[in-house]
C-alpha positions as CSV (number, residue, x, y, z in Angstrom):
1,M,-76.5,22.2,38.2
2,K,-79.7,20.6,39.2
3,E,-80.8,23.4,41.4
4,V,-79.7,25.9,38.5
5,A,-82.1,23.9,36.1
6,E,-84.8,23.9,38.4
7,S,-84.9,27.6,38.5
8,F,-85.9,27.9,34.8
9,S,-89.4,26.3,34.1
10,N,-88.7,25.2,30.6
11,S,-84.9,24.1,31.3
12,T,-83.4,20.5,30.5
13,L,-80.5,19.3,32.3
14,V,-78.3,16.8,30.5
15,S,-75.8,15.2,32.4
16,I,-72.6,14.0,30.2
17,A,-70.3,11.2,31.5
18,S,-66.5,12.9,31.9
19,A,-67.5,16.1,30.0
20,G,-65.6,18.2,32.9
21,H,-66.4,21.6,33.9
22,E,-65.4,23.2,30.4
23,T,-68.0,20.9,28.9
24,I,-68.3,22.5,25.8
25,F,-64.5,22.4,25.0
26,W,-63.9,18.9,26.3
27,S,-66.8,16.6,25.0
28,G,-67.7,16.2,21.3
29,C,-71.0,15.3,22.9
30,A,-71.9,18.2,24.4
31,W,-70.9,20.3,21.5
32,S,-73.1,18.4,19.3
33,L,-75.9,18.5,22.0
34,A,-75.4,22.4,22.6
35,S,-75.7,22.9,18.6
36,Q,-78.5,21.0,18.5
37,F,-80.3,22.9,21.2
38,V,-79.2,26.5,19.4
39,E,-80.7,25.0,16.1
40,T,-84.0,23.5,17.1
41,L,-84.7,24.7,20.9
42,G,-84.9,21.1,21.9
43,V,-82.5,18.2,22.4
44,T,-83.8,14.8,21.2
45,D,-81.2,12.2,21.0
46,T,-79.1,11.8,24.3
47,Q,-77.4,8.8,24.0
48,C,-73.8,9.8,23.7
49,T,-74.3,11.1,27.3
50,N,-73.4,7.7,28.8
51,N,-70.3,7.2,26.7
52,P,-67.3,8.8,28.6
53,G,-65.4,11.3,26.5
54,V,-61.8,12.4,27.3
55,P,-61.3,11.7,30.9
56,W,-59.9,14.6,33.3
57,P,-59.9,12.7,36.6
58,A,-58.9,14.4,39.9
59,V,-56.3,13.0,41.4
60,G,-57.2,10.2,44.1
61,R,-54.3,11.0,46.8
62,F,-51.7,13.4,47.4
63,P,-49.4,11.1,49.5
64,L,-46.9,13.1,51.5
65,H,-44.6,9.9,51.5
66,A,-44.7,7.1,49.4
67,R,-46.0,4.5,51.9
68,D,-49.0,6.5,51.7
69,A,-49.5,6.1,47.7
70,R,-51.8,3.2,46.3
71,P,-49.6,0.5,44.8
72,A,-48.9,-0.2,41.1
73,E,-50.4,-3.6,40.2
74,S,-48.0,-6.4,38.9
75,D,-49.0,-7.2,35.1
76,T,-49.9,-10.4,33.9
77,S,-46.6,-11.2,32.6
78,G,-45.2,-12.5,36.1
79,Q,-42.0,-10.7,35.3
80,N,-42.6,-8.2,38.3
81,Q,-39.9,-8.7,41.1
82,I,-40.8,-5.5,43.4
83,G,-43.0,-5.6,46.4
84,L,-45.4,-3.5,47.9
85,A,-43.4,-0.5,49.0
86,E,-41.5,-0.1,45.7
87,Q,-44.9,-0.3,43.8
88,K,-46.3,2.5,46.1
89,V,-43.1,4.5,44.6
90,V,-44.0,3.7,41.0
91,T,-47.1,5.2,41.5
92,A,-45.6,8.3,43.0
93,A,-43.2,8.3,40.3
94,V,-45.6,8.4,37.4
95,A,-47.9,10.7,39.2
96,A,-45.0,13.6,39.3
97,A,-45.0,12.9,35.4
98,T,-48.7,13.1,34.5
99,D,-49.1,15.9,37.0
100,A,-46.7,18.4,35.2
101,E,-48.1,16.9,31.8
102,Q,-51.6,18.0,33.2
103,R,-50.7,21.3,34.5
104,S,-48.7,22.2,31.0
105,L,-51.8,21.4,29.0
106,V,-53.4,24.3,30.9
107,G,-50.9,26.7,31.9
108,A,-47.6,28.2,30.6
109,G,-45.4,24.9,30.5
110,D,-43.4,25.7,33.5
111,G,-43.9,25.2,37.2
112,P,-43.0,23.5,40.4
113,G,-43.5,19.8,41.1
114,L,-46.1,19.2,43.9
115,R,-43.6,18.8,46.7
116,A,-40.4,19.7,45.0
117,G,-38.6,20.3,42.2
118,T,-39.5,21.9,38.6
119,F,-40.7,20.9,35.2
120,H,-40.6,22.5,31.5
121,T,-42.5,21.6,28.7
122,D,-41.5,22.3,24.8
123,Y,-44.6,22.6,22.8
124,G,-43.6,20.9,19.4
125,T,-45.4,20.6,16.0
126,T,-46.3,16.7,16.9
127,A,-46.0,16.4,20.8
128,L,-45.2,18.0,24.1
129,S,-41.7,17.4,25.5
130,T,-41.5,18.0,29.3
131,T,-38.6,17.8,31.4
132,L,-38.5,17.2,35.2
133,T,-36.0,18.2,37.2
134,N,-35.9,17.0,40.8
135,C,-39.7,16.6,40.8
136,A,-41.8,15.3,43.8
137,F,-45.1,14.2,44.0
138,A,-44.4,12.5,47.5
139,T,-41.8,14.0,49.6
140,D,-39.4,10.8,49.5
141,V,-39.4,10.1,46.0
142,I,-37.3,12.3,43.6
143,V,-38.3,12.1,39.9
144,N,-35.9,13.3,36.9
145,G,-36.5,12.7,33.3
146,T,-38.3,13.5,30.4
147,V,-42.0,13.0,29.4
148,T,-43.4,12.6,25.4
149,W,-47.1,13.3,25.3
150,G,-47.9,13.0,21.4
151,Y,-50.5,14.9,19.9
152,D,-51.7,11.2,18.9
153,N,-52.3,10.9,22.6
154,S,-49.1,8.3,23.2
155,F,-47.4,8.9,26.5
156,V,-43.8,8.0,26.9
157,A,-41.6,8.7,30.1
158,D,-38.4,7.8,30.9
159,L,-37.8,8.6,34.4
160,V,-34.6,8.4,36.8
161,V,-36.1,7.8,40.7
162,T,-34.1,8.3,43.9
163,G,-35.1,9.6,47.5
164,A,-35.3,8.3,50.7
165,G,-38.2,6.4,50.0
166,T,-36.9,4.0,47.4
167,A,-33.7,2.1,46.8
168,G,-33.9,4.1,43.2
169,G,-33.6,3.0,39.7
170,S,-35.1,3.7,36.4
171,L,-38.5,3.6,34.9
172,H,-40.0,3.6,31.3
173,V,-43.5,4.5,31.0
174,N,-45.6,3.4,28.3
175,G,-49.2,4.3,27.6
176,A,-52.1,6.8,26.5
177,F,-53.0,10.1,27.7
178,Q,-56.3,12.0,27.4
179,V,-57.8,9.6,25.1
180,P,-61.9,9.2,25.1
181,G,-63.1,6.3,26.7
182,P,-62.7,4.3,29.8
183,V,-59.1,4.9,31.5
184,G,-56.7,2.3,30.8
185,N,-53.2,1.6,32.4
186,F,-49.7,2.8,31.6
187,E,-47.1,-0.4,31.3
188,V,-44.1,0.6,33.4
189,T,-41.1,-1.4,33.2
190,G,-37.4,-0.6,34.3
191,T,-35.4,-1.5,37.5
192,L,-35.6,-0.2,41.2
193,G,-33.3,-1.6,43.8
194,G,-31.8,-4.0,41.3
195,K,-35.3,-5.9,41.0
196,R,-37.3,-5.8,38.0
197,V,-40.2,-3.8,37.5
198,A,-43.0,-4.8,35.4
199,V,-46.2,-2.8,36.7
200,L,-49.5,-1.3,35.7
201,V,-50.6,2.3,36.8
202,P,-53.7,3.7,35.6
203,E,-53.6,6.3,32.8
204,G,-55.6,9.0,34.6
């Protein structure tokens, strides 16, 4: 963008935190500044550019196996019993759910999991409801279950996890998705291999 701006002698380049490539549609700050420019041919107050809008981060890793994923963090309650290997499984399972949800927002609501399986999304009046069928973000972690993303940005998932990379079990994911500001954490509870899960996974 800098190179494009420099090719116009009277241009002004304004960078906006977390605006994404479809800037006007995803950032209220960008919408406001663009309107200001159209009306006045200038931009004066750019303070909003430093505040993150709705984050749409790229996935940091596409792990082929769960062992290659980043591990979830134990929450501060001290209730977590799973070790590092299963903490990586949690990350892979949550990624299967959020990947389906992101693609439902920009697509038609039906598609394949990254490595295997399928997802289907129903668009309701208050929420999106996505069903995962044998979805795999990592090849050795298979995820079945449902994800509900409310139009209030609430995110709840109930997932059954199986596959060669895990002892298996069920996970409940609770948090927020596509909200303005810094990325928070999903709270993930449940059991894997008969051990209690109480971990945190970034919402992005």
